[in-house]
C-alpha positions, 0 to 999 in steps of 0.5 A: 087709523081709519077703518071704513067709516070708523076712525080707530085710535089705539091707547091704553088704560090707567093700568097699561092695558090696551084700549081703543077709541072709536071716532074720538067718542067711545072707549073700548077695553080689551075683553077677550082673545078668541081662538082665531086670534081675533080680539073682542073689545067692550065699551067701558060702560059695559061693567057699570050700571049702564051695562052698555052692550056695544062691542067691536071685534078686530083681527091682527091687523086691527081691521073691523070684523064686527061692530055693534054701536048700540050705546045707551049712554052719552059719548065717553069723551064728552062725558069725561069732559063736562065739569059739574058746574059748567053748562053742557052747551058751552063745551059740546062742540067739535073744538071741545071734543078735540081738546077733551080727546087730547087732554085726558082727565087729571087722574089719568095723567097722574097715574100715567106719570106715576107709572112712568116714574116707577119704570125709571127706578131700578128693579126692586131688591128682594132681600136685604143682602141685595141692597147695594153699598153704592147707588146714585139714589144715595145722593140728595138732590143737591148731590150730597151722599146721605146713606151713612151706614149699612150692615146686614141688619140696618141701613141709615140715611142722613144728609149733611143738613139732617146731621146739622139739625141733629147736632144743633137741636136738643130735642130728638124724637124717634118713632117706628112704622111698619106701614112703609117698610119696603118688601125686603125690610121689616120696619122703618125707624125715623128720628126727628128734631124740634127746632124751637125758634121755628116751632117746626119738626124736621126729620134727622135720619131714617133707618131701615131695619130687617130684624123682627123685634118681639113686641110685648104689647099683646101681652099687656093690652088686656091686663089692666095693671100691666097695661097701666105700667106699660104706658107709665114707662113712656111717661117717666121722662116727665117726673123728678129724676131723683125718684125714677129708679125707685119708681121703675123698681116698683113697676118691675117688682109688681110685674114679676108677679105676672111673669108667667104671662108677660115674659116679653114685657119683662125682657123689655124692662130689663133692656130699659133698665140696662140702657136708659137707667145704667148706660145713659144718663137719665138727664139726657132723656128727661123733661122734668124741668123743660117740657117744651113739646110732646111729640107723639102727634107730630111723629105719628102724623108724619108716619101717616103722611108718608104712608099716604104717599104710597098705594101699597108697600113701596119697593126699596128704590121707591122709598129711597126716591121718596126719602130723597125728595122729602129731604129736599123739601125739608131743606128748602122749608128750613132755610126759607123760614130761617131767612124770614122769607116764610113765616115761623109757625105758631106754637100750639101748646094745649097739650104741653100746657096741660102736662106742665100744669099736672107736673107742677101740681105734683112738684108742689105736692112733693114740697109739701110732703117734705115740709111735713116730714113724710118719708121717701116712700111717700114721695115715691108714691106721689110721683107714681100717682103722677105717672098714672094721671099722665097716662089718663091725661095723654089718653084723653088728649089722644081721644079728643085730638 
């Protein structure tokens, strides 16, 4: 559009607001709508350190009513075009200016593509009950259904490929995160498997949960003894199965002395006892004779990776779209490594080796205690001390990682 001696192009900002470009040199963002419906646009350098005072006023027909061209900075198009390591004279010509105008900066292109993709997604669902039972987003890129379960409190996503990994590998790890839960959910719970022969982790299912579960950490974090026992529960998987019930009872009985301040933690201990000591066989979650991998780092780093994919909490369909894409990446990665096209990852074993050495020490201590005729209580105390040492060992590792 040409207006007198000015060439005016209509564009928009990264946030979708109206922007005009004068003579393919200077950019102006919409600033104010006056009572007579005329619009004031100010130079994009107005709110920077330059405080450029240039402005332009247009009527409804985009005709120029007033134009102040007193810029105090280089051309906006030229400025955004010049890489820091290239001499200005090599690109300050008409051809370069035209290319700079046609090809916007990377950040601009990226944000515009993201905005376009988001517009293609279905409108967000505001409540868990609004989540549909059937959707085109419930298919993998390969066309397989991967939403396998749904009720009023939980939705589970697992592709046939992920189910295969879940069944074929003995190491299954789980971790939850609140940071990427969509607005209609409370928590995202992720299970992963460790494929030993590839030394790789792969996601095996993703759960969306709506119910809030009371957290007990706030009760114990400032209490020295309770906090020690809280951490010790997660390390029961490393010690001799034979003494786990006795050590658990020792922890629970001690915590009962503080029941007025740790009711939620005691409820958790009741749940743990019922589920992991009575319903499930301890050997299914115990590593005592087979510590191959410690998973906290891998699970937490994957949660951080997912969080960094979103600027803010995603909509339901944005999260599902991302899950769909990540599943496809895992599928491709797995088969490229299985076929030998991609190299297997090198094993990083520092943390595993440290814990193996520590557990082996207490194994030897148990044998010595038995040889000199010590009581079962002495052996229980031996493994309880191992738990406390494991707390410190893992805590020190996390500080130095």
